[in-house]
C-alpha positions in Angstrom: 0.0 0.0 0.0 2.8 2.4 0.8 4.4 1.7 -2.6 1.1 2.5 -4.3 0.7 5.8 -2.5 4.4 6.7 -3.2 4.0 5.7 -6.9 0.9 7.7 -7.2 2.6 10.8 -5.7 5.6 10.3 -8.0 3.3 10.2 -11.0 1.2 13.3 -10.2 3.8 15.6 -8.6 5.4 18.4 -10.6 7.9 21.0 -9.5 5.5 23.8 -10.5 2.5 22.3 -8.5 4.7 21.8 -5.5 6.2 25.3 -5.7 2.8 27.0 -6.1 1.3 25.0 -3.3 4.0 25.8 -0.8 4.2 29.5 -1.7 0.4 29.7 -1.4 0.4 27.9 1.9 3.0 30.2 3.4 1.1 33.3 2.1 -2.2 31.9 3.6 -0.4 31.3 6.9 0.9 34.8 7.1 -2.6 36.2 6.3 -4.1 33.9 8.9 -1.8 35.1 11.6 -2.9 38.7 10.9 -6.6 37.7 10.5 -6.9 36.1 13.9 -5.5 39.0 16.0 -9.0 40.2 17.1 -9.6 36.8 18.6 -7.2 37.7 21.3 -9.2 40.8 22.2 -12.5 38.8 22.2 -11.0 36.2 24.5 -9.5 38.7 26.9 -6.0 37.6 25.9 -6.8 33.9 26.4 -5.2 31.4 24.0 -7.7 29.9 21.7 -8.5 26.2 22.1 -6.7 24.8 19.0 -3.3 26.1 20.1 -3.5 25.4 23.8 -0.5 23.2 24.3 -1.3 20.8 27.0 -4.9 20.6 25.9 -8.2 21.7 27.4 -11.1 20.5 29.4 -14.9 21.0 29.0 -14.6 23.6 31.7 -11.9 25.4 29.7 -14.1 25.3 26.6 -17.1 26.8 28.4 -15.0 29.5 30.1 -13.4 30.4 26.9 -16.7 30.5 24.9 -18.2 32.6 27.7 -15.3 35.1 27.5 -15.6 35.4 23.8 -19.3 36.4 23.9 -21.7 36.1 20.9 -19.6 38.2 18.5 -16.3 36.5 19.5 -17.8 33.0 19.1 -18.9 34.0 15.6 -15.5 35.3 14.8 -13.9 32.1 16.2 -16.1 30.1 13.9 -14.9 32.2 10.9 -11.3 32.0 11.9 -11.6 28.2 12.2 -12.9 28.0 8.7 -9.9 30.0 7.4 -7.7 27.9 9.7 -8.7 24.8 7.8 -7.3 26.1 4.5 -3.7 26.7 5.2 -3.1 23.4 7.2 -4.5 21.5 4.2 -2.0 23.4 2.2 0.7 22.1 4.6 -0.6 18.6 4.0 -0.6 19.0 0.2 2.8 20.6 0.2 4.3 17.7 2.2 2.6 15.2 -0.2 3.9 17.0 -3.3 7.5 17.7 -2.1 8.2 14.3 -0.6 8.4 12.5 -3.9 10.6 15.3 -5.4 12.9 14.9 -2.4 13.0 11.1 -2.3 12.3 8.2 -4.7 12.1 5.2 -2.4 8.4 4.7 -1.3 9.3 4.3 2.4 11.1 7.6 2.5 8.3 9.4 0.5 5.7 8.1 2.9 7.8 9.0 6.0 8.6 12.5 4.7 5.0 13.3 3.9 3.6 11.7 7.1 3.8 14.7 9.5 2.6 17.4 7.1 -0.3 15.2 5.9 -1.3 14.2 9.4 -1.0 17.8 10.6 -3.4 19.0 7.9 -5.8 16.1 8.4 -5.9 16.4 12.2 -6.4 20.1 11.9 -9.5 19.5 9.7 -11.0 17.1 12.3 -10.1 19.4 15.1 -11.9 22.3 13.4 -15.0 20.1 12.9 -15.1 19.5 16.7 -14.6 23.2 17.3 -17.6 24.0 15.1 -19.7 21.4 16.8 -18.8 22.8 20.2 -19.6 26.3 19.0 -22.9 25.1 17.7 -23.7 23.2 20.9 -22.8 26.1 23.2 -23.8 26.4 26.1 -24.6 22.7 26.2 -21.3 21.5 24.9 -21.1 17.7 25.0 -18.3 16.4 27.2 -17.6 13.7 24.6 -17.1 16.3 21.8 -14.8 18.4 24.1 -12.8 15.3 24.9 -12.5 14.2 21.3 -11.6 17.7 20.3 -8.9 17.9 22.9 -7.5 14.5 21.9 -7.3 15.6 18.3 -5.7 18.9 19.3 -3.0 17.1 21.2 -2.4 14.7 18.3 -2.2 17.6 15.9 0.3 19.4 18.1 2.5 16.3 18.2 2.7 16.7 14.4 3.8 20.4 14.4 7.5 19.8 14.8 7.7 17.3 12.0 5.5 19.4 9.7 7.4 22.5 10.5 10.7 20.8 9.7 9.3 19.2 6.5 8.1 22.3 4.9 11.5 23.9 4.4 13.5 20.7 4.4 11.7 18.8 1.6 12.1 21.5 -1.0 15.8 22.0 0.0 16.4 18.2 -0.3 14.6 18.1 -3.6 16.6 21.0 -5.0 19.9 19.5 -3.8 18.9 16.1 -5.3 18.0 17.7 -8.6 21.2 19.7 -8.7 23.3 16.5 -8.2 21.3 14.6 -10.9 19.9 17.1 -13.4 18.0 14.3 -15.3 15.7 13.6 -12.3 13.3 16.5 -12.7 
């Protein structure tokens, strides 16, 4: 199965698609960082749930949503929608750059793993956040627990995804410069 995934990525990946994807992802991340600034004001300086390292409890969710107020919860729902786009770009960037950096299927899969898992987990995390926002003030303890578990799993992928995004293009460029016929 890993060979099939790696072979598929090798067939569909192009330098142009990988370059455009990573550039767009970096741009979207920069825009996102600016866009979410009002969330800090709505939350009274509190860190929003999806970046709380160490996780959160149902009580944390309720307290944070209370602090946000109606307008802040609406803004959080909107930022969460935008927060889904750039992490999926991280996932796609990892999936596109891994086969350019490596040819062996095991290495392609390993190199793409953290970025792809980061983007996928972020999507599911955001779904739980939307559900909790829709349920408020009667947030289900199960949804809060699942959301917290997904957040913690996503956070475990951050170092690998953060390293992969600059490292994979660098490795691919070095590989190509050593063997010009590989592109």
